C-alpha positions as CSV (number, residue, x, y, z in Angstrom):
1,M,-8.2,-12.2,-9.0
2,S,-10.8,-8.8,-9.3
3,G,-10.4,-5.7,-7.7
4,V,-8.3,-3.1,-7.1
5,I,-6.0,-2.3,-4.2
6,R,-4.7,1.0,-3.3
7,K,-1.0,2.0,-2.3
8,F,-0.4,4.6,1.2
9,W,2.7,5.4,2.6
10,E,3.1,7.6,6.2
11,D,4.2,11.3,5.7
12,L,6.6,11.8,8.2
13,G,7.0,15.6,7.2
14,Y,9.4,17.2,5.5
15,G,9.6,15.1,2.9
16,R,10.4,12.3,4.9
17,K,8.7,8.7,4.3
18,S,8.9,6.0,7.2
19,N,9.1,2.2,5.5
20,R,5.7,1.2,6.4
21,V,3.2,1.0,3.3
22,F,-0.1,-0.5,3.1
23,Y,-2.4,-1.6,0.5
24,V,-5.5,-1.6,0.9
25,S,-8.9,-2.4,-0.6
26,A,-11.1,0.4,0.9
27,L,-10.2,3.0,2.7
28,E,-11.6,2.5,5.5
29,N,-9.0,-0.6,5.7
30,L,-6.5,1.6,6.4
31,P,-5.2,1.7,10.0
32,S,-5.1,4.9,12.1
33,P,-1.8,6.8,11.6
34,R,0.8,7.0,14.2
35,P,0.9,10.1,16.4
36,G,2.5,13.2,13.6
37,V,2.6,11.2,10.5
38,E,-0.5,11.3,7.9
39,W,-1.4,8.8,5.1
40,R,-0.4,9.5,1.2
41,E,-1.6,7.6,-1.5
42,D,0.4,6.9,-4.1
43,T,-1.2,8.6,-7.1
44,Q,0.7,6.9,-9.0
45,F,0.6,3.2,-8.1
46,R,-0.8,0.7,-10.9
47,Q,-1.7,-2.5,-9.4
48,E,-1.3,-4.5,-12.7
49,E,2.0,-2.8,-13.6
50,A,3.1,-3.6,-10.1
51,I,2.2,-7.1,-10.8
52,E,3.8,-7.6,-13.9
53,K,7.2,-6.0,-12.4
54,S,7.1,-8.7,-10.1
55,A,5.0,-11.6,-9.9
56,S,5.2,-12.3,-6.0
57,F,3.7,-9.0,-5.8
58,A,-0.2,-10.9,-6.9
59,R,0.5,-12.4,-3.1
60,V,0.5,-8.6,-1.9
61,V,-2.9,-7.9,-3.9
62,E,-4.6,-11.4,-3.0
63,A,-4.0,-10.3,0.4
64,A,-5.4,-7.0,0.4
65,L,-8.2,-8.6,-1.1
66,R,-8.9,-11.2,1.5
67,D,-7.7,-9.0,4.2
68,G,-9.0,-5.7,3.4
69,V,-5.2,-4.6,4.0
70,V,-1.6,-5.7,3.5
71,S,1.6,-4.0,5.6
72,V,4.8,-4.4,3.7
73,D,8.4,-2.7,3.4
74,S,8.6,0.0,1.2
75,A,11.2,-2.1,-0.9
76,V,8.3,-4.3,-1.5
77,G,6.3,-3.5,-4.6
78,S,7.2,-0.2,-4.5
């Protein structure tokens, strides 16, 4: 598996987050945000560390690299 993905979460404003998290292989793969919502990049996200914490997270990385984007519940790979 080669390639790097980036993690984005929905910013609802006023410090609130939704439970939707997207992992993308390129910015153009990030879907349009819902009305009133903005995407924020998790600049602290490190894919290697996420895989080390949870071996099953490698499947999320593979899907994001294959499909360009994958949506997960924030409890997974956060």
